[in-house]
C-alpha positions in Angstrom: 0.1 -0.1 0.1 1.5 3.3 -0.9 2.0 5.4 2.2 1.8 9.3 2.6 4.8 11.7 2.0 7.3 10.9 4.9 7.8 14.0 7.3 10.3 12.6 9.6 11.8 9.2 10.7 13.2 8.0 13.7 16.1 5.4 13.5 16.7 2.3 15.6 19.9 2.2 17.5 22.0 -0.2 15.3 25.6 -1.5 15.2 28.3 -0.1 12.9 26.9 -0.6 9.4 28.3 -0.1 5.9 25.8 1.7 3.3 26.3 2.4 -0.4 25.8 6.1 -0.8 22.9 7.1 -3.0 21.7 3.6 -3.3 18.3 2.5 -2.2 17.4 1.4 1.2 15.6 -2.0 1.4 15.2 -5.4 3.2 18.3 -7.4 2.0 15.9 -10.5 1.1 13.9 -8.4 -1.3 14.6 -6.4 -4.5 14.4 -2.5 -4.5 11.8 -1.6 -7.2 13.9 1.2 -8.6 17.5 0.0 -8.6 16.7 -3.7 -8.5 19.5 -4.3 -6.0 19.9 -6.6 -2.9 23.0 -5.6 -1.4 22.0 -2.9 1.1 21.4 -4.0 4.7 21.0 -0.9 6.9 17.9 0.7 8.4 15.7 -2.4 8.7 12.7 -2.7 11.0 11.1 0.8 10.4 7.4 1.1 11.2 5.0 3.5 10.1 2.8 5.8 12.7 -0.1 7.0 10.4 -1.5 9.3 13.1 1.3 11.9 12.8 2.7 11.0 9.3 5.9 10.0 10.9 8.0 6.9 11.4 9.1 5.2 14.6 11.7 2.4 15.1 10.5 -0.9 16.2 12.8 -4.0 16.9 10.3 -6.4 15.2 11.0 -6.9 11.6 8.9 -5.2 9.0 10.2 -4.6 5.5 9.9 -1.0 4.5 11.4 0.2 1.2 12.2 4.0 1.0 12.9 5.2 -2.5 12.7 8.3 -4.5 10.2 8.6 -7.5 12.3 8.2 -10.7 13.6 11.6 -11.9 12.5 13.3 -15.1 15.7 12.3 -16.7 15.3 8.6 -17.0 19.1 7.9 -17.0 19.4 9.0 -13.4 18.3 5.9 -11.5 18.9 7.5 -7.9 18.4 10.9 -6.2 19.5 12.7 -3.2 19.0 11.0 0.3 20.7 12.8 3.1 21.3 11.6 6.7 23.1 14.1 8.6 25.1 15.0 5.6 26.7 11.5 5.6 25.2 10.5 2.2 26.7 11.9 -1.0 24.4 11.0 -3.8 25.7 9.3 -6.9 29.2 9.2 -5.9 29.6 5.6 -5.8 31.4 5.8 -2.7 31.2 4.0 0.5 31.3 5.1 4.1 31.7 3.5 7.6 29.7 5.0 10.5 27.8 4.2 13.6 24.3 5.5 14.3 23.7 5.6 18.1 21.1 8.2 18.5 18.0 9.4 16.8 18.5 12.0 14.2 16.2 13.3 11.4 16.2 11.9 7.9 16.0 14.6 5.4 14.5 13.6 2.2 13.2 15.2 -1.0 9.4 15.7 -1.3 8.8 13.2 -3.7 10.0 10.3 -1.4 7.5 7.4 -1.4 7.1 4.5 0.8 6.0 0.8 0.3 5.2 -1.2 3.2 5.1 -5.1 3.5 1.6 -5.6 4.3 2.2 -9.1 5.9 3.4 -7.3 9.0 1.1 -5.8 11.5 1.8 -2.3 12.9 2.0 -2.4 16.6 -0.1 -0.4 18.7 1.5 2.3 20.8 1.6 2.1 24.6 -0.6 5.2 25.1 -3.2 3.9 22.6 -3.3 0.6 24.3 -3.5 2.2 27.6 -6.5 4.1 26.6 -8.2 1.1 25.2 -7.5 -0.5 28.5 -9.0 2.3 30.4 -12.2 2.2 28.2 -12.5 -1.6 28.7 -12.6 -0.9 32.5 -15.7 1.4 31.8 -18.9 -0.6 31.0 -20.6 2.4 29.2 -17.6 3.5 27.1 -18.0 4.3 23.5 -16.3 0.9 22.5 -17.5 -2.2 20.9 -16.5 -5.1 22.8 -17.4 -8.9 23.0 -16.1 -10.4 26.2 -16.1 -14.2 26.3 -15.9 -15.0 30.0 -15.4 -18.6 31.1 -16.4 -19.6 34.9 -15.5 -22.6 36.7 -17.5 -23.3 40.0 -17.0 -26.4 42.1 -18.5 -27.9 45.5 -22.1 -27.6 44.3 -25.1 -29.8 44.7 -24.2 -32.5 47.5 -20.6 -31.2 47.3 -19.0 -33.0 44.3 -21.2 -31.1 41.6 -19.6 -28.6 39.3 -20.6 -26.1 36.6 -19.1 -24.4 33.7 -20.6 -21.3 32.3 -19.4 -19.2 29.2 -20.9 -15.9 29.3 -21.0 -14.1 26.0 -21.3 -10.3 26.6 -21.4 -8.1 23.7 -21.3 -4.3 24.7 -22.5 -2.2 21.8 -22.6 2.0 22.1 -25.0 3.8 19.8 -24.8 7.7 19.5 -28.3 8.9 19.9 -27.2 12.6 19.6 -24.2 14.6 20.3 -25.1 14.6 24.0 -26.4 11.1 24.7 -25.2 7.6 24.0 -27.2 4.1 24.4 -25.1 1.2 25.5 -26.5 -2.1 24.8 -25.1 -4.8 27.3 -26.0 -8.5 26.8 -25.1 -11.4 29.1 -25.8 -14.8 27.1 -24.8 -17.7 29.2 -24.1 -21.2 27.8 -24.0 -23.7 30.6 -22.8 -27.2 31.5 -23.3 -28.8 34.8 -22.6 -32.2 36.4 -24.3 -33.5 39.7 -25.8 -29.9 40.6 -29.5 -30.9 40.0 -29.4 -34.4 41.3 -26.9 -36.7 39.9 -27.2 -36.1 36.2 -25.8 -33.5 33.8 -27.4 -30.6 32.0 -26.2 -28.5 29.0 -27.6 -25.7 27.1 -28.4 -21.9 27.2 -29.4 -20.0 30.3 -31.6 -17.1 30.7 -30.4 -13.8 28.9 -29.9 -10.7 31.0 -30.2 -7.5 28.5 -29.3 -4.1 29.9 -29.7 -0.7 28.1 -27.7 2.3 29.7 -28.5 6.0 28.7 -25.2 7.8 29.3 -24.1 11.4 28.6 -21.6 11.6 25.8 -19.4 14.0 27.8 -19.1 13.6 31.5 -17.3 16.0 33.8 -17.0 14.7 37.3 -18.5 11.1 37.0 -19.5 8.8 34.4 -22.9 7.4 34.7 -25.7 5.4 32.8 -29.3 4.6 33.9 -31.8 2.4 31.9 -33.8 -0.8 32.1 -32.7 -4.2 32.4 -34.7 -7.4 31.1 -34.6 -10.9 32.1 -35.4 -13.1 29.0 -36.4 -16.8 29.7 -34.1 -18.4 26.9 -33.0 -21.4 28.9 -33.2 -24.7 26.9 -33.5 -26.6 30.2 -35.7 -26.3 33.0 -32.7 -26.6 35.7 -30.8 -23.7 33.7 -33.3 -21.0 34.0 -36.4 -19.4 35.8 -38.9 -19.7 32.9 -39.8 -16.0 34.0 -39.8 -12.9 32.1 -38.5 -10.1 34.3 -37.6 -6.5 34.3 -36.5 -3.5 36.3 -34.0 -0.6 36.6 -30.2 -0.6 36.3 -27.7 2.1 37.0 -24.0 2.5 36.9 -21.8 5.2 38.5 -17.9 5.4 38.0 -14.9 7.7 38.2 -11.7 7.4 36.1 -8.9 9.2 37.3 -5.3 8.8 36.2 -4.7 5.1 36.1 -7.6 4.1 38.4 -11.3 3.4 37.8 -13.7 2.8 40.4 -17.6 2.6 40.7 -20.7 0.3 41.2 -23.1 -1.2 38.7 -26.5 -2.4 40.3 -29.9 -3.5 39.1 -32.9 -5.1 40.3 -35.4 -7.5 38.7 -39.0 -8.5 39.2 -40.8 -11.3 37.2 -43.7 -9.9 35.5 -44.7 -13.0 33.4 -43.9 -16.9 33.0 -44.7 -20.0 34.3 -47.0 -20.2 37.3 -45.4 -23.3 38.6 -42.0 -21.6 39.1 -40.9 -19.3 42.0 -41.1 -15.5 41.5 -38.0 -13.8 40.6 -37.1 -10.8 43.0 -33.5 -10.1 42.9 -31.0 -7.4 43.4 -27.6 -7.2 41.7 -24.7 -5.2 43.1 -21.1 -5.0 41.4 -18.8 -2.7 43.1 -15.3 -2.7 41.1 -11.8 -1.1 41.3 -9.2 -1.3 38.5 -5.8 -0.1 37.9 -4.5 0.2 34.4 -0.7 0.5 33.7 1.0 2.1 30.8 1.7 -0.9 29.0 -1.9 -2.1 29.2 -2.0 -4.4 32.1 -5.2 -4.2 34.2 -5.5 -5.3 37.8 -9.1 -5.4 38.9 -11.1 -6.7 42.0 -14.8 -6.9 42.2 -17.7 -8.8 43.7 -20.8 -9.6 41.7 -23.2 -10.0 44.5 -26.9 -10.7 44.2 -29.6 -11.2 46.8 -32.6 -13.3 46.2 -35.4 -11.8 48.1 -37.6 -14.9 47.5 -35.3 -17.4 48.7 -33.5 -14.9 51.3 -30.2 -15.9 50.2 -26.9 -14.1 49.2 -24.6 -15.1 46.4 -21.2 -13.4 46.8 -18.3 -14.3 44.4 -15.3 -12.2 44.8 -12.9 -11.8 41.9 -9.2 -10.9 41.6 -8.4 -10.4 38.0 -5.6 -9.7 35.7 -5.7 -8.9 31.9 -3.4 -7.7 29.2 -4.3 -6.0 26.0 -2.5 -7.5 23.0 -3.0 -7.6 19.3 -4.0 -10.5 17.3 -3.6 -9.9 13.8 -5.0 -6.3 13.5 -7.4 -6.8 16.0 -6.7 -5.5 19.8 -7.7 -8.3 22.3 -7.8 -8.4 26.0 -6.9 -11.7 27.7 -6.6 -12.6 31.3 -7.9 -14.6 34.1 -9.3 -14.5 37.7 -9.5 -16.4 41.0 -13.2 -16.5 41.8 -13.8 -17.2 45.6 -17.2 -17.6 47.0 -17.8 -15.6 50.2 -21.6 -16.8 50.3 -23.9 -19.0 48.2 -27.4 -20.4 48.5 -27.9 -24.0 49.6 -26.4 -26.3 47.0 -24.6 -23.4 45.5 -20.6 -23.1 44.7 -18.1 -23.2 47.4 -14.6 -22.4 47.9 -12.8 -21.0 44.8 -13.2 -21.3 41.1 -11.4 -19.8 37.9 -12.5 -17.3 35.5 -10.8 -16.7 32.0 -11.6 -13.9 29.9 -11.2 -13.3 26.2 -12.4 -9.9 24.8 -11.9 -8.7 21.2 -12.3 -5.1 20.8 -13.6 -3.0 17.9 -12.5 0.6 18.4 -14.1 3.2 16.3 
């Protein structure tokens, strides 16, 4: 892909190198499109920074060919390149020198860049940090699709266990310059053994759908408020409530420097469904505290507590989570895990500690 005109360039620190003055600069394994030579070996591993039309050095290999557009007089195959006046074009001479600090590369305005598209440009630390901070904010203007695997043990008579994969797409929609609508879905896929009797059950659980109306610009606190729906989508009687429910949900958080802290809460009442099943009357409270590092590590502690007013029972799992933002291909992805320990659970519920594994593809705008 043809790049923009190069304005500036930062060079990696490399060892003593030999350069042919006035010749093209290329990866030694490829042929320069202008002079068709392969013998130059300096200035490898330069990567583009499209945001500011400059270039930044990277250790990872990425073949970039820098070459001038062919001059009007076709017999001249090479034109002037100047690196701190060390290059004298078209002399055919060679020089020995050491590059040990970043200096500007002065080029003619017609310099062009061709990049090897098989390489992926890395995300800068600041961009990754900002994405990680957005991921800590449930109502950020960022599309994400977390895949959250939960393993719980000690259920049923004590030897039962459950695996729950929560698929949780978060999709923001701009309603106006002042307001956003954030859709947050939790779709559980469950497999459990010896939880309901001695058998096993697999299938979908009930879906929880939340909508947050949130200001596009918040000064002191970030907040969102809206409805939450319980949708009886369970494919097995033991995996759901068979009740349709609704209620309010609210989120308040603060992001300050590298810290994010706040609380998400909702309450759901059943309003329709099977008369043979118990009514749903449940409060959910999720306080959270997250710390984001400059290199996109996130350390998080939260509790996803719920109180069943019908059964008069608490469920309180506490999570200690570590995640890291990386790139898979061209897609930023957050990966991580957590220890999931139960401070309280209803009769037959999980005991002791379990595990959580999180993989979250991000789709920044």
